[in-house]
C-alpha positions, 0 to 999 in steps of 0.5 A, a space after each residue: 218077173 215080167 216087166 208089166 209086173 215090175 212096173 206094177 210094183 213100182 206104180 204101188 210103191 209110189 202110190 204108197 209113198 203118196 198116201 203116207 205123205 198125204 195121211 202120214 202127218 194126220 195119222 201121226 196126229 191121231 196116234 198121239 195121245 192126248 193131254 187134259 189141261 184145266 185152263 182159264 182164259 180171261 179175254 174181255 176184248 171181244 167185240 166181234 165173234 172173231 175171237 182174235 184176242 184169243 183164237 191163236 192161243 186155242 188153236 195152239 192148244 188143240 194143235 198140241 192136243 191139249 184137251 179141255 179138262 171139263 168137258 174132255 174135248 177140244 177147246 173153243 174159242 167161242 165157249 172156253 173163256 171167260 169175259 165178253 160174249 158178243 151176241 150181235 148187234 148190241 146184244 152182249 153177255 159177260 161171264 165173270 171170273 170164278 170166284 174160286 178156281 181149283 186145280 188149274 193148270 194154265 192161267 192165260 190173261 189174254 186181253 183186258 183192254 175191254 169193249 166200247 160203244 164204237 166197237 158195237 155200234 159201227 165196228 169201226 176201225 177209226 179209233 175214235 174214243 167212245 164210252 167203255 161198255 166193259 173192261 179192265 180188271 177188277 179188284 174183286 177178280 183179282 183177288 179171286 185169281 191171286 191164289 192161283 199165282 202161288 200154286 203150281 199152274 203156270 200164269 200168262 199175262 200179255 199186253 193189254 192186261 196192265 194198262 187202262 181200263 184196269 184201275 191203278 191199285 189192280 195194275 200195282 198188284 199185278 206188277 208185284 205178282 209178275 215182277 215187273 213195272 209198266 212204264 206208261 208207254 205203249 207202241 204199235 207199228 202202222 204199215 201207213 201213218 196216213 191219218 186216213 189209214 189205221 192210225 187211231 184218231 185220238 193219237 193224231 189229235 194227241 200229237 197235233 196238240 203236243 207238237 203244234 202243228 198239223 199231222 202229215 206223216 204218210 210212211 210206215 213207222 211206229 207210233 209210242 203213246 204214253 198214258 199221259 198222252 205223249 206220242 212219239 213217232 219214228 219213221 221208216 227210212 228216217 228214224 227206224 229200218 224196215 221191220 225195225 222192231 225186232 224180237 231176240 230170245 237168249 241165245 242159250 234158248 233158241 235151239 231149246 224153244 225151236 224159235 226163229 230169233 230176230 224176228 220182226 214184231 208189228 203190233 201193239 206192244 208195252 215197254 216194261 222194266 223187270 225186277 231182279 228175280 225175274 229172267 228176261 227171256 227175250 227183248 225187243 230191239 229197234 234198228 235205229 238210225 241216228 235220228 232215231 236214237 236221238 228221238 228216243 233219248 230225248 223222251 227217255 226211251 230205251 232202244 232195247 226192253 223186255 218182250 218175254 219175262 218169266 218169274 219164278 216163286 216157289 212152285 209158280 212159273 209167271 210169264 209176262 208177254 209185252 205184247 198182243 202175241 196171242 192175237 191172230 185175224 185167222 188161224 188154219 181150220 185144220 189142226 189135226 196134222 203133225 207138222 202143220 205149224 212147222 210148215 206154216 213158218 216157211 216163208 211167212 212174214 208180218 203178223 203170220 210170221 210172228 205167230 208161226 216163228 215165236 208164238 207157236 214154239 214159244 207156248 209149246 216150250 212153256 207148256 212143256 216146262 208146265 208138264 215138267 214143273 220147271 222153268 230151267 
């Protein structure tokens, strides 16, 4: 064989490897069989067509090659949910929870906080209180959904499903179904606690009335808010370390789920307590200084509290995510690639880090449990 021929064969070999590297993950994804899934997503917090409260969930379903069993195609964030549908400006449409739901595989209560005047009037981020347009889970809606809890469908609820504006009777029934109790406290990390940044105006005003002095915080930190208006502030560097709230899964599940343990969480969450028949799969833990411990202790707040819970009742599996887990500003346009979710985990932090390192593998694992009919 001539030197020129040998060179040509090596060139063809490397070209083939390059093509496999580029197109192989796509071809592998194409070759996987699709799984039909009957899903009901409830999202009442859709002030814009970003659909951020359930967009991440839809991406995961499509990437894992689940298909809408009704239309026999990919799920669409703009279509496949019930709740609030913005039409631009002050125009909107609401689609109610169906009165009868049959043969459901997954019920996902993404967010029921709702949409308020200010969301549609100026889409402001100032956090001013305004009139509720639409939101909260009503008694008739819960009565339509309750039968699903006793089937072999997987039920997932996440923050904000229990808090305002969902009325107390519905909250208490949901708590009984999920096997938990909301303490009335919610919290969030802020990259800046400056009152001119992203801290809601109502939160600042509540703290100033409570403490009796002006809000002068500037540093990153956490604000914990009770439904009665109480506010507790934890400042990074003084009360908590950087990335001061992390999510810790049971060690026995880390490899099984394929999760990155001790991942920082930096968005809205709520503090709940579990009942005896509930398994706490993961907990939040604050990285507190002594100052932070004293602050939490003074308000009767724990350093560790549940983040992911599951309750098995007969054939049903009922999960609660005590945070805005599916909330994602942006997801990749491409989902038809094997391994893209793994690649996205490399070197990412913040909101994206939590989504790729925790939410995606957790949802993959839960859906596998759904198919297997087991929560073991």
